[in-house]
N, C-alpha and C positions, 0 to 999 in steps of 0.2 A: 766802513767794510760798503761797499758798495752792491747790493743783492739786487738779483734779476731773477724773472723766472722764463722757463721754454714750455710751451705751451704742448711739450713733447706729455705731461700730467693727465690732459685730455686729448689723447692722440684718439682714443677710439669714437671720439664726440666731431658731430659739425661745430668746428669754430663757428661761435655767435659773439654778437654783445654780450649777450646773461654770461657768458664765458669771459669775455674782458673786464667786465663791468666787476667781476669779483676776484680779480687779479689786480685791478684798480684801488679796488677796498681792500684789500689783502696790505697795499702801499706800495706796490709794485711799479718804477715808473721808466723801468726800460725790461723787453720782452722780446724774446726769437720765438717766431714761429715756425711749428712743424711740419714741414709741407706735405704731408701725406694726403692723397687722396680724398680721404673716408675723413678729412680733417677739414684740412685748407684745401677745396677744390679751386684747384690753379688754372685749370680749364675752361673753366666757367665764371668769364669776366664778371658776373653778375653777384657771384657771392666775394670775390676780390672787391669788388666797388665797394658794395657793405661793409666789408672790413676794413678798404681805406677810408669809410665817410667816421665808423668809430673811431682810427686814431686823428682824425681830422677834426676830431669836437672833442677830444682828451690833450692833454698835457700829458703822454705818454711817448716813447720811441717805441720803435721798431730797429730792437737793435741789429739784430741775423734773422736769418732765413735757415732751415738747416734743409737741405736740398732733397729730394724723396732719394729714399732707398726703394720704394717699389715701384711699376708703373700701373699696379691696379687697386684696389680698394680694400683689400683684403690682408694684407703683409704678404702676397706674395701668395696667402693661397689659392689663389683664383689663377692659378697661373701668371701672373704676370713679371713682364722680365726683372731679375732681378738687377738693379743700375749699378754700375759700375763704368767711372771711364778708365781704366786698367784692362781692360778683354783683351786678349790675343784675335777673335775673331773680330773682323770688321764693320761685321755688317749690329752686332750685338754693342758694340761702342759706340756710333752712330747712336743706335735705335736710345742707348742712354743720354748721348750728350741731346739731342733732341729734347728729351725729356727734362732734363737739368735747364737748358734755355728757356722753356716755359715755363718754369717754374724762377728763373731770373727775372723772366717779360713781368711778373708780379710787380717789381721797382717800378715800372711806369704808370703805375695806379696808385702803388702804396711802397713809397720809397724807405730803401732798411741800407742799413751800413756793408751790412756782412754779410757771403751765401757760405753755410759752412759744409765741408763735402768730404765726404769719405775717399782715401785712394784707394780703390781695390773690396772685398767682399770680407767677411770676418772669417778668421781661420784659410785665410788665401796663404799659399806660399810665395817666398818670394822668389822672382825671375826679373832678372834684368832686362827682357825683352818688355816685361811688365811695365817699369820704368817708362821707355820707348815709347809704350803703346799710352800712358797717362801724361807723359810729354806734350807728344800731340794733339790730346784732346783738351789739357790744358792752355795750352798755347790759344788754340779757337775760345774755347769760353773764357779765359780772362779778358781776352779783350772785348765778348758780348758782352760781360759782367761790367766793367769798367765802363762803356759807354752807357750803362746806365747808370752809372756812381756806384756799383757795389762791387767792392774785393771780395777776393776768394780766401779761404782760413782752411787750413788745411786740417784736418782732426785725427788724430793718433788713434787707431781702432786697434780690437785683437786679432792684429795677422802679421805677418813679416813684411811685409812691403811696407808698415807704419810702425816698425820699433823708432824710437828718438832717433838713433845714428842716421837711420837710413831715412826719415823724413830730413835732416839736415840735408845730406846727401843732395837728396831731391831739389830741397829749396836753391841749392848752392848751384847745382846743376842745371837748371832751368831759366836764373839768369828773370826770373818775372818778377820780384819782391814779394812772396806767397810769405803769407806766416801761418799764425797754427792757433789754435782752436783745442786748450789744453783741456782732455778728460781725465779726469782723477779715477772711473772707475774703470778704462780701459787700463791704467796704467798699472791701475793696483793688480790686475787678471795677469797682465804681462812682466815688465822687468822692475816692478813697482815706481809708485808715483816719488818717490826723493830723487828718485837716478833718472826717470824721465822729467821731472820737472829741472832737476839741473843740468840738464844737457839741454832742454827745450825753450829754458826762460830766457832769451832776448828774440825770441819769434812769439811768444804768446800775446795774440790780441782778444780772444776772449778763450771763457773757460764751458766748461760740461761738469756740472759738479754732484758728482752721488756715490753712492757705496755698492759695497758687495762682499762677500765672502768668499773671493778671488776662482770660485769652480764658475760662475754662468754672470751674466751679466745681469744683475738684479737692479739696478736706478733705485736703490734705495736710499732713504734720507742719509745725509751724513752722520757718524755715532754708531749706526746702527749693524754696521759690517766690518770687517776687519781693519780696514783705513786709519794711520794716526793723523790724525786730523788736526792734532796740537802743532803738530809740525808743519803739515800742510798748511793749515790756516796763517801761522808765520810767514810760510816765501808765497801765498797770495799777497801780504802786506805788502811784498816788494815788485806788486804789479802796479804801476800807478795809471791808474783810468782803465782799469781791470775788471768790469765787472765777475761777482760770483754767481753765474748764471747755473741755477737749479736747473737740472734734467732729470725729472721721479717720473715712473712709471705710475700710470694709472691701475691700482689694484681695485676701481670699484668703492664700496663704501667703507670697505676699510682700508683704503688709501692715506696717504697724510691728508691732514687736512691744511688749512691757511693755520687754525694756532701752533699745530707742532712743526707749522716753519718759521714761524714767527719764534718758538722756545729754542729753534735750535740756531735761528741768528743770532741769537742775543748768545748761547753759550759761545757761538764761533768770535765774537765780538769780546766775551771776556779773558778770552785764551791769550796768555800774558808769554 
C-alpha cells in the first residue's frame, strides 16, 4: 500500500524544514500541504520559496495542496472569510476565488499535482443555485489551475452539496473532467464509508484517511473511531496508484506519533 501524509497534522505550526525532515525520516515520500496561512503562508513568496527549496533537495513528491478554507491565520476566529466557491453572494464568491488562486500560484515555485477543494461549507444545505455558482467558480479556477499543471479534486465534506450522488451529478454536469479526493471521516459522518466509496470509486484520485465517532470531525487515526477499516482497506486496494493520505489532527503532545502511525500502517497492510 502507498501511504502518504498531509501536513494537517502540523497545521497550527508554521511549515518548516524541521517538520518536513520529520515526515521524510518517518518514511513518507508523498506529502499534501494544508494551505492554511498560519501553516503555509502562500501570500509570502519567501516562505513558499523556502519550502520549494526543501522539496528540490529531497526525493519527496508534493502530491497535493489543500485549498485554504479560511482567509486568516486563526481558523476564522479573526473574522476572516470562510472560503467557498458556492456562495450565492457574488462578492464573497469572488473573494474566495481570489484566495484560492493565490494558493494555486504556489505551483509556480513549488509544483504539485492536485488541488483539494471543498464545494460549499460544512453542514450547508443543498440549493441548485449553489451548483450554478460553484460551476461558474470552477470554470475559472480549473483553467487557472491547468495553466500551472494542477488538477482540481473535489472533496466530499459533511454537507448536502457534496453527498456522493450530488458530487457525481456535479462532475457530469460541468464536463470538466474533475475527480474526487475521498475523505473517509466525512463519509462516515454522512452516508457511510462503504456507500460513499461504491458511488465515487471510479472518480477517486486521492484520499483523506482519518476516523471519528460520527458525531464530529475528529480526524483520529484509523481504528480509534467507528469506521469499519477492514472493508475500507480492501476497497482502497482496488484504487491503483491512489495514496492512502493520512489527514490527522494535531492534538499537541498527545497527538499521534510517527511510531503510532507506523503501527497503524502495519495493521492496515495485514488486513486480508
